PAZARO-399487 format. One line per field, with one value per atom (N, C-alpha, C, CB): residue number from 1; residue in one letter; atom name; x, y, z. Coordinates in pm, 1 decimal, m for minus. Glycine has a CB too. Example, Ala and Ser with C-alpha at 12.3 -4.5 7.8 and 13.67 -1.06 7.14 Angstrom:
BEGIN
nulum	c(1;1;1;1;2;2;2;2) .
rovo	c(a;a;a;a;s;s;s;s) .
base	c(N;CA;C;CB;N;CA;C;CB) .
east	c(1319.0;1230.0;1320.0;1130.8;1285.0;1367.0;1290.0;1408.4) .
north	c(m569.0;m450.0;m330.0;m447.3;m225.0;m106.0;3.0;m59.8) .
up	c(780.0;780.0;780.0;904.6;708.0;714.0;787.0;572.5) .
***
This chain:
BEGIN
nulum	c(1;1;1;1;2;2;2;2;3;3;3;3;4;4;4;4;5;5;5;5;6;6;6;6;7;7;7;7;8;8;8;8;9;9;9;9;10;10;10;10;11;11;11;11;12;12;12;12;13;13;13;13;14;14;14;14;15;15;15;15;16;16;16;16;17;17;17;17;18;18;18;18;19;19;19;19;20;20;20;20;21;21;21;21;22;22;22;22;23;23;23;23;24;24;24;24;25;25;25;25;26;26;26;26;27;27;27;27;28;28;28;28;29;29;29;29;30;30;30;30;31;31;31;31;32;32;32;32;33;33;33;33;34;34;34;34;35;35;35;35;36;36;36;36;37;37;37;37;38;38;38;38;39;39;39;39;40;40;40;40;41;41;41;41;42;42;42;42;43;43;43;43;44;44;44;44;45;45;45;45;46;46;46;46;47;47;47;47;48;48;48;48;49;49;49;49;50;50;50;50;51;51;51;51;52;52;52;52;53;53;53;53;54;54;54;54;55;55;55;55;56;56;56;56;57;57;57;57;58;58;58;58;59;59;59;59;60;60;60;60;61;61;61;61;62;62;62;62;63;63;63;63;64;64;64;64;65;65;65;65;66;66;66;66;67;67;67;67;68;68;68;68;69;69;69;69;70;70;70;70;71;71;71;71;72;72;72;72;73;73;73;73;74;74;74;74;75;75;75;75;76;76;76;76;77;77;77;77;78;78;78;78;79;79;79;79;80;80;80;80;81;81;81;81;82;82;82;82;83;83;83;83;84;84;84;84;85;85;85;85;86;86;86;86;87;87;87;87;88;88;88;88;89;89;89;89;90;90;90;90;91;91;91;91;92;92;92;92;93;93;93;93;94;94;94;94;95;95;95;95;96;96;96;96;97;97;97;97;98;98;98;98;99;99;99;99;100;100;100;100;101;101;101;101;102;102;102;102;103;103;103;103;104;104;104;104;105;105;105;105;106;106;106;106;107;107;107;107;108;108;108;108;109;109;109;109;110;110;110;110;111;111;111;111;112;112;112;112;113;113;113;113;114;114;114;114;115;115;115;115;116;116;116;116;117;117;117;117;118;118;118;118;119;119;119;119;120;120;120;120;121;121;121;121;122;122;122;122;123;123;123;123;124;124;124;124;125;125;125;125;126;126;126;126;127;127;127;127;128;128;128;128;129;129;129;129;130;130;130;130;131;131;131;131;132;132;132;132;133;133;133;133;134;134;134;134;135;135;135;135;136;136;136;136;137;137;137;137;138;138;138;138;139;139;139;139;140;140;140;140;141;141;141;141;142;142;142;142) .
rovo	c(m;m;m;m;m;m;m;m;i;i;i;i;d;d;d;d;v;v;v;v;v;v;v;v;n;n;n;n;r;r;r;r;q;q;q;q;r;r;r;r;k;k;k;k;v;v;v;v;r;r;r;r;v;v;v;v;d;d;d;d;e;e;e;e;e;e;e;e;r;r;r;r;w;w;w;w;r;r;r;r;a;a;a;a;f;f;f;f;g;g;g;g;e;e;e;e;r;r;r;r;a;a;a;a;l;l;l;l;k;k;k;k;v;v;v;v;v;v;v;v;p;p;p;p;a;a;a;a;g;g;g;g;g;g;g;g;a;a;a;a;g;g;g;g;a;a;a;a;v;v;v;v;v;v;v;v;a;a;a;a;f;f;f;f;v;v;v;v;s;s;s;s;d;d;d;d;r;r;r;r;a;a;a;a;m;m;m;m;r;r;r;r;e;e;e;e;l;l;l;l;n;n;n;n;k;k;k;k;r;r;r;r;w;w;w;w;r;r;r;r;g;g;g;g;k;k;k;k;g;g;g;g;g;g;g;g;t;t;t;t;t;t;t;t;d;d;d;d;v;v;v;v;l;l;l;l;s;s;s;s;f;f;f;f;p;p;p;p;a;a;a;a;g;g;g;g;q;q;q;q;e;e;e;e;e;e;e;e;f;f;f;f;e;e;e;e;k;k;k;k;g;g;g;g;e;e;e;e;g;g;g;g;v;v;v;v;s;s;s;s;l;l;l;l;g;g;g;g;d;d;d;d;v;v;v;v;v;v;v;v;i;i;i;i;s;s;s;s;v;v;v;v;e;e;e;e;q;q;q;q;a;a;a;a;a;a;a;a;r;r;r;r;q;q;q;q;a;a;a;a;a;a;a;a;e;e;e;e;h;h;h;h;g;g;g;g;l;l;l;l;e;e;e;e;f;f;f;f;e;e;e;e;n;n;n;n;e;e;e;e;v;v;v;v;e;e;e;e;q;q;q;q;l;l;l;l;i;i;i;i;l;l;l;l;h;h;h;h;g;g;g;g;l;l;l;l;l;l;l;l;h;h;h;h;l;l;l;l;c;c;c;c;g;g;g;g;y;y;y;y;d;d;d;d;h;h;h;h;e;e;e;e;l;l;l;l;d;d;d;d;g;g;g;g;g;g;g;g;e;e;e;e;m;m;m;m;n;n;n;n;a;a;a;a;l;l;l;l;e;e;e;e;l;l;l;l;r;r;r;r;l;l;l;l;r;r;r;r;r;r;r;r;r;r;r;r;l;l;l;l;k;k;k;k;i;i;i;i) .
base	c(N;CA;C;CB;N;CA;C;CB;N;CA;C;CB;N;CA;C;CB;N;CA;C;CB;N;CA;C;CB;N;CA;C;CB;N;CA;C;CB;N;CA;C;CB;N;CA;C;CB;N;CA;C;CB;N;CA;C;CB;N;CA;C;CB;N;CA;C;CB;N;CA;C;CB;N;CA;C;CB;N;CA;C;CB;N;CA;C;CB;N;CA;C;CB;N;CA;C;CB;N;CA;C;CB;N;CA;C;CB;N;CA;C;CB;N;CA;C;CB;N;CA;C;CB;N;CA;C;CB;N;CA;C;CB;N;CA;C;CB;N;CA;C;CB;N;CA;C;CB;N;CA;C;CB;N;CA;C;CB;N;CA;C;CB;N;CA;C;CB;N;CA;C;CB;N;CA;C;CB;N;CA;C;CB;N;CA;C;CB;N;CA;C;CB;N;CA;C;CB;N;CA;C;CB;N;CA;C;CB;N;CA;C;CB;N;CA;C;CB;N;CA;C;CB;N;CA;C;CB;N;CA;C;CB;N;CA;C;CB;N;CA;C;CB;N;CA;C;CB;N;CA;C;CB;N;CA;C;CB;N;CA;C;CB;N;CA;C;CB;N;CA;C;CB;N;CA;C;CB;N;CA;C;CB;N;CA;C;CB;N;CA;C;CB;N;CA;C;CB;N;CA;C;CB;N;CA;C;CB;N;CA;C;CB;N;CA;C;CB;N;CA;C;CB;N;CA;C;CB;N;CA;C;CB;N;CA;C;CB;N;CA;C;CB;N;CA;C;CB;N;CA;C;CB;N;CA;C;CB;N;CA;C;CB;N;CA;C;CB;N;CA;C;CB;N;CA;C;CB;N;CA;C;CB;N;CA;C;CB;N;CA;C;CB;N;CA;C;CB;N;CA;C;CB;N;CA;C;CB;N;CA;C;CB;N;CA;C;CB;N;CA;C;CB;N;CA;C;CB;N;CA;C;CB;N;CA;C;CB;N;CA;C;CB;N;CA;C;CB;N;CA;C;CB;N;CA;C;CB;N;CA;C;CB;N;CA;C;CB;N;CA;C;CB;N;CA;C;CB;N;CA;C;CB;N;CA;C;CB;N;CA;C;CB;N;CA;C;CB;N;CA;C;CB;N;CA;C;CB;N;CA;C;CB;N;CA;C;CB;N;CA;C;CB;N;CA;C;CB;N;CA;C;CB;N;CA;C;CB;N;CA;C;CB;N;CA;C;CB;N;CA;C;CB;N;CA;C;CB;N;CA;C;CB;N;CA;C;CB;N;CA;C;CB;N;CA;C;CB;N;CA;C;CB;N;CA;C;CB;N;CA;C;CB;N;CA;C;CB;N;CA;C;CB;N;CA;C;CB;N;CA;C;CB;N;CA;C;CB;N;CA;C;CB;N;CA;C;CB;N;CA;C;CB;N;CA;C;CB;N;CA;C;CB;N;CA;C;CB;N;CA;C;CB;N;CA;C;CB;N;CA;C;CB;N;CA;C;CB;N;CA;C;CB;N;CA;C;CB;N;CA;C;CB;N;CA;C;CB;N;CA;C;CB;N;CA;C;CB;N;CA;C;CB;N;CA;C;CB) .
east	c(m486.7;m443.0;m478.1;m465.1;m436.0;m470.7;m413.0;m411.3;m518.2;m428.8;m467.4;m471.1;m284.5;m337.0;m368.6;m234.6;m485.3;m430.8;m389.1;m479.0;m323.7;m239.3;m288.6;m2.3;m369.3;m336.2;m295.4;m441.2;m199.2;m36.9;m141.6;165.8;m212.1;m173.7;m317.1;m115.5;m348.3;m534.7;m591.5;m558.0;m482.8;m561.9;m689.0;m481.2;m671.7;m824.0;m863.7;m820.8;m1001.5;m1045.3;m1013.4;m1136.6;m992.0;m994.5;m1068.1;m789.0;m1140.6;m1285.3;m1165.3;m1482.1;m1102.4;m978.0;m1072.5;m893.2;m1164.3;m1212.7;m1279.5;m1270.0;m1276.3;m1373.0;m1143.6;m1599.7;m1111.2;m922.0;m855.1;m859.0;m927.5;m839.8;m917.5;m923.3;m1123.9;m1176.8;m1103.5;m1257.0;m1075.9;m1000.7;m873.0;m930.2;m816.5;m640.3;m686.7;m438.8;m828.1;m751.4;m852.4;m695.5;m921.7;m934.5;m819.1;m1008.8;m748.4;m602.8;m550.5;m491.4;m522.9;m461.3;m460.1;m484.2;m629.1;m664.2;m661.0;m767.0;m560.4;m576.9;m399.7;m624.7;m393.1;m214.7;m134.1;m153.8;m17.3;25.2;137.4;93.7;39.5;123.9;136.1;77.7;130.2;101.6;68.0;208.6;m20.1;m120.1;m89.7;m149.6;31.4;127.0;34.5;318.4;102.5;m49.6;m11.6;m49.0;m22.2;71.9;m33.7;109.5;93.5;27.0;m32.4;195.2;m101.3;m145.8;m170.3;m295.2;m39.9;m26.6;m36.0;118.0;m160.4;m193.7;m83.9;m297.9;m95.5;39.5;m16.6;235.2;46.0;81.1;269.7;32.8;164.4;359.2;420.6;407.7;445.9;571.4;634.9;528.3;501.1;613.1;623.4;479.4;559.4;581.3;692.2;393.5;723.5;883.5;978.2;886.3;952.1;1029.5;1082.0;1056.5;999.7;997.7;1127.3;815.5;984.3;1127.6;1214.1;1112.5;1205.0;1410.2;1504.6;1492.0;1491.1;1547.3;1616.7;1392.7;1418.1;1468.3;1487.7;1365.3;1480.4;1474.0;1616.0;1326.7;1645.4;1606.3;1643.0;1669.3;1520.5;1422.8;1363.0;1365.7;1376.5;1274.0;1156.9;1262.4;1077.6;929.9;855.4;917.2;688.6;612.8;553.3;439.6;577.7;477.3;367.0;519.2;340.8;136.6;123.2;64.6;202.5;261.5;424.9;220.7;503.0;611.2;565.8;832.9;588.5;634.9;729.0;663.9;785.4;878.3;892.8;820.9;916.1;905.5;1006.4;919.2;896.0;947.0;1075.8;882.4;1116.0;1246.2;1229.6;1437.4;1174.3;1164.2;1229.3;1106.8;1234.3;1402.7;1268.4;1532.8;1347.4;1228.4;1189.5;1288.7;1227.7;1081.4;1060.4;1023.0;1098.3;930.8;854.3;946.7;878.4;739.2;607.7;807.0;649.9;573.0;460.5;777.3;461.9;389.3;261.2;441.6;325.3;220.7;345.3;77.5;249.2;362.1;333.1;284.2;432.2;424.1;463.5;426.1;430.9;500.6;587.9;429.3;493.3;568.1;476.7;647.6;509.1;321.3;429.1;213.2;297.6;192.3;227.3;m50.1;259.0;284.1;163.6;481.8;89.5;6.6;14.4;m139.8;27.4;m3.2;m98.8;154.4;m199.9;m314.9;m367.1;m345.4;m298.9;m245.1;m295.7;m47.3;m169.8;m143.6;m193.5;m34.7;m297.9;m428.8;m535.8;m532.3;m482.3;m671.1;m579.0;m785.0;m510.4;m520.0;m479.8;m423.0;m411.7;m409.0;m565.3;m335.2;m666.0;m807.0;m858.7;m897.8;m890.9;m899.2;m845.5;m884.5;m714.1;m656.8;m711.2;m428.4;m720.3;m766.8;m959.4;m732.3;m1007.7;m1164.8;m1193.3;m1144.3;m1131.6;m1149.9;m1245.8;m978.4;m1271.2;m1270.3;m1219.2;m1352.0;m1149.0;m1050.4;m1018.2;m1050.1;m1128.3;m1169.9;m1107.6;m1333.3;m1123.5;m1071.8;m955.7;m1120.4;m893.2;m746.3;m681.5;m761.3;m720.8;m639.9;m653.4;m702.6;m782.0;m764.4;m671.3;m843.3;m628.4;m533.4;m414.3;m546.5;m381.4;m319.3;m258.9;m249.6;m339.9;m327.4;m284.3;m594.0;m324.0;m272.6;m147.1;m368.3;m114.8;m6.8;130.3;m34.3;111.4;224.9;225.8;182.8;74.6;81.6;174.6;m99.4;182.0;212.4;389.7;161.6;401.3;572.9;582.9;684.3;528.8;527.9;607.6;441.0;521.2;565.5;645.2;412.1;686.8;794.7;843.7;818.3;709.0;681.0;765.9;482.5;824.5;883.7;852.4;1015.5;832.1;705.8;881.5;522.5;965.4;1084.4;1156.5;1176.8;1141.0;1278.4;1173.9;1418.7;1058.0;1035.5;931.7;1017.9;956.3;899.3;815.4;967.6;716.2;556.8;446.9;527.1;551.6;506.1;410.8;605.0;405.4;297.0;183.4;430.8;254.1;138.6;18.7;190.3;66.0;m45.6;m74.2;m55.4;m47.2;m144.4;m192.7;m9.9;m160.1;m142.4;m348.4;62.7;m355.3;m449.6;m583.6;m338.4;m478.2;m590.8;m653.0;m539.1;m562.9;m638.6;m724.9;m553.6;m702.0;m738.5;m910.7;m620.7;m945.9;m1088.6;m1167.5;m1138.0;m1106.5;m1072.1;m1142.3;m932.3;m1110.9;m1160.7;m1277.2;m1043.5;m1267.7;m1414.6;m1318.6;m1582.6;m1211.2;m1174.9;m1116.1;m1024.9) .
north	c(1162.0;1096.6;918.4;1159.8;870.5;699.9;608.3;638.7;504.5;394.3;271.9;359.7;211.0;82.6;m2.0;9.2;m207.6;m284.9;m310.5;m370.8;m409.3;m606.4;m644.7;m639.5;m808.6;m823.9;m1004.6;m767.1;m1089.8;m1123.1;m1302.6;m953.8;m1327.6;m1393.1;m1476.9;m1318.2;m1582.9;m1688.2;m1649.2;m1850.2;m1741.5;m1737.9;m1664.6;m1697.3;m1554.4;m1479.7;m1431.1;m1342.6;m1397.6;m1314.5;m1156.1;m1321.3;m1068.8;m919.3;m817.9;m875.3;m737.5;m687.2;m556.4;m698.1;m549.1;m465.0;m358.5;m497.9;m276.4;m184.0;m84.7;m217.7;m194.7;m91.1;m68.3;m201.8;m175.3;m157.0;0.6;m299.6;30.1;125.3;291.3;27.0;240.7;332.2;393.0;268.9;310.8;341.9;407.3;129.9;284.9;407.5;539.6;378.4;577.6;691.9;817.8;708.1;794.4;826.0;829.3;767.4;762.1;755.6;890.5;628.2;846.1;947.5;1139.6;907.3;1170.8;1258.5;1299.6;1251.0;1240.5;1235.7;1325.1;1067.4;1183.9;1136.9;1259.5;967.8;1350.3;1445.8;1350.0;1613.8;1304.0;1266.6;1363.3;1126.0;1520.3;1642.5;1574.9;1746.4;1531.6;1453.7;1387.7;1470.5;1284.0;1164.2;1063.3;1128.3;954.4;745.4;691.4;569.6;619.1;461.0;360.5;404.8;250.9;79.1;5.6;m51.4;m57.6;m159.7;m249.7;m123.2;m354.1;m519.8;m584.2;m570.9;m708.4;m824.5;m915.6;m852.9;m994.5;m1130.4;m1216.2;m1115.1;m1343.1;m1418.7;m1406.6;m1618.5;m1493.4;m1471.2;m1525.6;m1571.4;m1684.5;m1658.1;m1546.1;m1686.4;m1507.4;m1344.2;m1283.5;m1177.9;m1229.8;m1106.2;m1158.2;m1034.4;m1280.2;m1385.4;m1315.9;m1665.0;m1378.4;m1378.3;m1188.4;m1542.5;m1081.2;m959.1;m959.7;m884.1;m946.5;m907.0;m945.8;m913.9;m1092.8;m1091.1;m1018.8;m1190.1;m1023.0;m1000.6;m802.0;m1023.9;m752.9;m589.5;m556.9;m476.3;m608.0;m563.1;m667.8;m573.4;m733.4;m879.7;m923.7;m980.4;m964.5;m1009.1;m1123.7;m954.6;m1191.7;m1390.5;m1340.4;m1545.5;m1391.8;m1375.7;m1278.4;m1324.5;m1391.4;m1251.6;m1057.6;m1345.2;m1056.5;m892.2;m910.2;m713.2;m775.9;m741.2;m578.4;m579.5;m553.3;m435.8;m420.4;m273.8;m460.6;m315.2;m231.4;m371.5;m98.7;37.7;4.2;181.9;56.8;34.7;211.2;m90.8;301.8;413.9;396.9;550.2;506.9;467.3;479.1;541.4;618.7;736.5;728.3;684.8;784.3;837.4;894.1;886.6;909.5;1013.4;1040.6;1004.3;1142.4;1258.2;1212.6;1429.2;1137.7;1087.3;949.8;1144.7;945.6;887.7;972.9;770.3;1026.9;1093.8;1213.8;1176.3;1220.5;1201.8;1064.3;1097.7;997.4;920.8;843.4;910.4;952.4;989.5;994.5;853.7;1031.8;1073.2;949.0;1234.9;872.3;829.3;781.1;804.1;783.3;738.7;624.1;735.8;491.8;311.5;264.3;242.4;102.6;38.4;117.9;m221.3;m22.6;m103.3;m241.6;m60.7;m300.6;m469.3;m544.6;m520.6;m618.0;m623.0;m771.6;m537.7;m853.9;m999.6;m1059.7;m1099.1;m1059.5;m1050.6;m1139.8;m1089.9;m1285.4;m1384.7;m1367.1;m1360.9;m1231.0;m1199.9;m1121.9;m1183.9;m1012.9;m893.1;m1018.2;m859.8;m1092.1;m1152.4;m1237.3;m1303.4;m1288.5;m1318.9;m1218.1;m1438.6;m1091.7;m913.7;m867.2;m763.5;m943.1;m879.7;m973.0;m961.2;m1108.1;m1178.8;m1154.1;m1291.9;m1111.7;m1124.9;m981.8;m1137.6;m861.0;m721.0;m701.3;m633.6;m850.0;m847.1;m688.0;m791.6;m754.4;m662.0;m750.1;m611.3;m612.7;m772.4;m721.0;m834.3;m783.3;m768.7;m699.6;m803.4;m597.8;m487.8;m396.1;m462.1;m320.9;m273.1;m260.9;m256.0;m393.9;m460.8;m354.8;m694.8;m405.6;m375.2;m232.2;m477.8;m130.8;0.2;27.0;71.5;49.1;36.0;29.3;m9.5;m106.1;m66.5;m13.4;m170.1;m61.0;98.5;223.9;178.5;248.8;421.6;411.2;522.9;331.0;297.6;311.3;131.5;211.1;201.9;347.5;101.8;411.4;573.6;665.5;646.9;596.5;707.0;697.5;697.7;543.3;559.8;587.6;373.2;569.3;627.2;721.1;650.9;842.8;999.2;1023.0;1111.2;953.8;948.2;923.7;1010.7;837.7;920.4;753.0;993.6;758.2;651.6;625.6;661.8;548.8;546.9;523.5;402.1;358.8;342.3;483.9;240.8;605.7;768.4;864.1;871.0;863.4;1025.6;1012.9;1128.9;937.3;965.2;1032.7;1015.0;905.0;906.0;1010.0;949.5;1088.9;1202.0;1132.1;1302.4;1007.2;952.8;813.6;874.1;759.2;724.5;811.9;709.8;975.7;1038.9;1142.2;1097.2;1072.6;1164.1;1005.3;1226.3;941.4;783.2;771.5;661.2;803.2;781.0;937.1;801.4;1046.1;1152.3;1104.4;1308.4;1051.5;1040.2;956.7;979.8;806.5;696.2;718.1;589.6;891.1;876.4;936.0;924.5;1030.2;1103.4;1055.7;1112.1;859.5;814.3;683.0;784.8;741.5;614.6;545.1;542.2;485.4;376.7;312.2;418.6) .
up	c(m1048.3;m994.9;m1022.3;m890.9;m1087.4;m1106.9;m1006.4;m1248.2;m992.9;m925.3;m1027.7;m743.0;m1065.7;m1116.5;m996.2;m1212.6;m1030.1;m914.6;m1002.0;m812.4;m997.4;m1027.0;m891.3;m1041.8;m980.5;m888.6;m942.8;m775.8;m833.4;m863.5;m747.8;m753.1;m746.4;m665.5;m669.8;m543.7;m668.7;m654.2;m575.1;m611.6;m416.8;m280.9;m232.0;m198.9;m260.7;m209.1;m332.1;m87.5;m335.9;m421.3;m482.9;m380.5;m517.0;m490.5;m664.2;m444.2;m572.9;m633.3;m620.4;m529.0;m807.3;m860.3;m852.0;m1018.5;m946.5;m923.4;m776.3;m997.8;m646.3;m569.3;m473.0;m426.4;m463.1;m480.0;m547.4;m619.8;m614.0;m780.8;m755.6;m1017.1;m743.8;m622.6;m522.6;m550.1;m433.4;m209.0;m271.4;m53.2;m394.7;m334.7;m376.9;m446.5;m514.3;m522.7;m468.4;m680.2;m348.7;m241.4;m204.6;m178.9;m126.3;m52.2;m85.4;m108.5;m242.9;m285.5;m269.6;m386.6;m288.6;m265.5;m96.0;m334.0;m2.9;102.3;192.5;116.9;106.2;133.8;73.2;32.6;112.1;m8.3;m76.1;46.1;m211.3;m308.4;m458.7;m332.4;m454.1;m546.0;m642.6;m581.1;m707.9;m829.7;m836.4;m947.4;m776.7;m867.8;m819.9;m824.6;m958.4;m940.7;m847.8;m1075.0;m801.8;m778.1;m842.3;m577.6;m799.1;m828.7;m667.7;m901.6;m695.4;m533.8;m622.2;m402.9;m582.2;m611.3;m485.9;m681.6;m496.6;m472.5;m491.7;m540.3;m349.3;m400.1;m320.3;m360.2;m315.9;m169.3;m116.3;m200.0;m20.2;106.4;21.0;294.2;4.2;m128.7;m172.5;m252.7;m252.6;m390.1;m239.7;m579.3;m127.8;m54.4;109.4;m14.8;63.1;171.2;39.8;180.6;m79.8;m69.5;m199.3;m79.1;m186.1;m195.6;m39.7;m193.2;29.2;203.8;248.7;330.9;169.6;207.5;174.0;161.6;m14.7;m135.5;m66.5;m297.5;m25.2;m41.3;82.5;m108.4;235.1;347.2;341.3;447.3;364.8;411.8;549.1;323.0;558.0;608.8;608.7;588.0;701.3;672.9;665.6;826.2;610.1;649.9;560.0;797.9;579.0;503.8;598.9;446.9;513.3;586.7;537.5;538.9;555.3;552.8;359.2;847.1;379.1;257.2;220.8;314.2;139.4;151.1;m2.4;149.4;m4.4;m112.8;m153.4;m68.4;m261.1;m354.6;m401.6;m479.7;m385.2;m482.9;m581.8;m420.1;m640.9;m800.6;m856.7;m894.1;m798.3;m875.7;m1028.0;m842.4;m1086.2;m1205.7;m1280.3;m1209.7;m1361.5;m1472.3;m1438.4;m1661.6;m1553.7;m1612.3;m1747.7;m1630.2;m1857.0;m1879.8;m1896.9;m1994.6;m1843.8;m1757.2;m1678.1;m1641.8;m1734.2;m1663.6;m1731.6;m1540.7;m1798.3;m2026.4;m1985.7;m2227.3;m1937.6;m1893.4;m1794.6;m1897.2;m1700.9;m1567.2;m1473.5;m1512.0;m1392.9;m1193.8;m1136.9;m1036.7;m1138.2;m1061.8;m865.4;m1136.8;m800.7;m688.1;m644.0;m624.2;m705.2;m685.2;m691.9;m553.8;m586.4;m605.2;m429.7;m664.1;m408.0;m248.8;m323.9;m219.0;m221.9;m240.0;m127.7;m181.4;m100.1;8.7;m17.5;12.6;114.5;66.2;191.5;41.4;87.3;62.1;188.8;m83.1;205.4;263.8;495.2;195.6;452.3;596.2;587.0;661.9;509.2;504.0;634.0;260.5;576.8;590.2;731.5;395.6;772.4;951.8;1058.8;994.3;950.6;1031.4;1064.4;896.7;1035.9;981.6;1166.0;755.3;1080.6;1263.1;1317.0;1316.7;1308.5;1505.2;1534.7;1557.5;1443.0;1473.3;1530.6;1307.7;1412.2;1511.4;1376.7;1785.8;1258.2;1144.4;1011.5;1090.5;947.1;756.8;759.4;599.4;657.8;553.2;509.1;480.6;430.8;337.1;424.6;298.7;568.6;601.9;665.2;615.3;690.4;690.1;527.9;661.7;494.1;341.2;276.4;219.6;344.9;333.1;381.3;368.7;535.2;592.0;588.0;621.2;433.9;492.4;280.1;635.0;257.4;63.8;180.9;m78.5;265.5;291.5;346.6;405.9;420.5;508.0;397.2;582.3;289.8;166.3;141.0;13.4;52.0;3.7;118.7;m1.8;269.6;336.0;287.1;516.0;280.7;293.9;113.6;372.0;15.4;m73.8;m90.1;m88.2;0.9;6.9;156.5;m4.1;120.0;229.2;362.4;233.0;430.8;540.8;601.9;583.9;748.5;792.3;933.7;769.1;1026.2;1151.8;1189.5;1183.6;1167.8;1242.3;1265.1;1167.1;1141.2;1203.0;1233.3;1046.0;1249.0;1269.6;1332.5;1147.4;1457.2;1593.1;1581.0;1685.7;1536.4;1537.6;1431.6;1691.6;1335.0;1291.8;1207.5;1231.4;1161.1;1010.5;1047.6;853.1;1201.6;1296.3;1316.9;1422.1;1378.1;1365.7;1242.2;1482.2;1193.8;996.6;1032.0;749.9;997.9;958.4;1046.2;1079.6;1126.4;1235.9;1178.2;1432.5;1129.7;1104.1;983.1;1085.0;874.3;712.4;752.9;567.4;854.9;838.5;912.5;904.6;1002.7;998.3;889.2;1111.1;819.8;748.3;601.8;766.6;631.5;533.8;562.6;455.3;671.7;745.4;741.5;658.9;835.5;766.3;979.6;588.2) .
***
């Protein structure tokens, strides 16, 4: 179970090793089936573009998940759940709004994004994802 971390922004310093280690811890508690994932940090501008293109929504958002949908031949390189994309600027604003450290907010967003990659959808599941996410936050001490 590997997490690759990609930093595609320059507004907030990102400790790639910290987020790789946290992501790998999180992969152990979500139903990932041994698959890895990518965590990408982007600016609000990039997130607005992704949100518009893939969800048809204006404005930025905190986290988007893009399932891999790998073909069999691609799995030879390692099974990947997909990509979790986080807007560092939105994460910083939300942390301030909720009285959290930036790192705690990012941990929550990584976990949230990984659960989406595992097939959970809080908009459709009647609270199942939210309940699981709260249990896993306690388990991960976030």
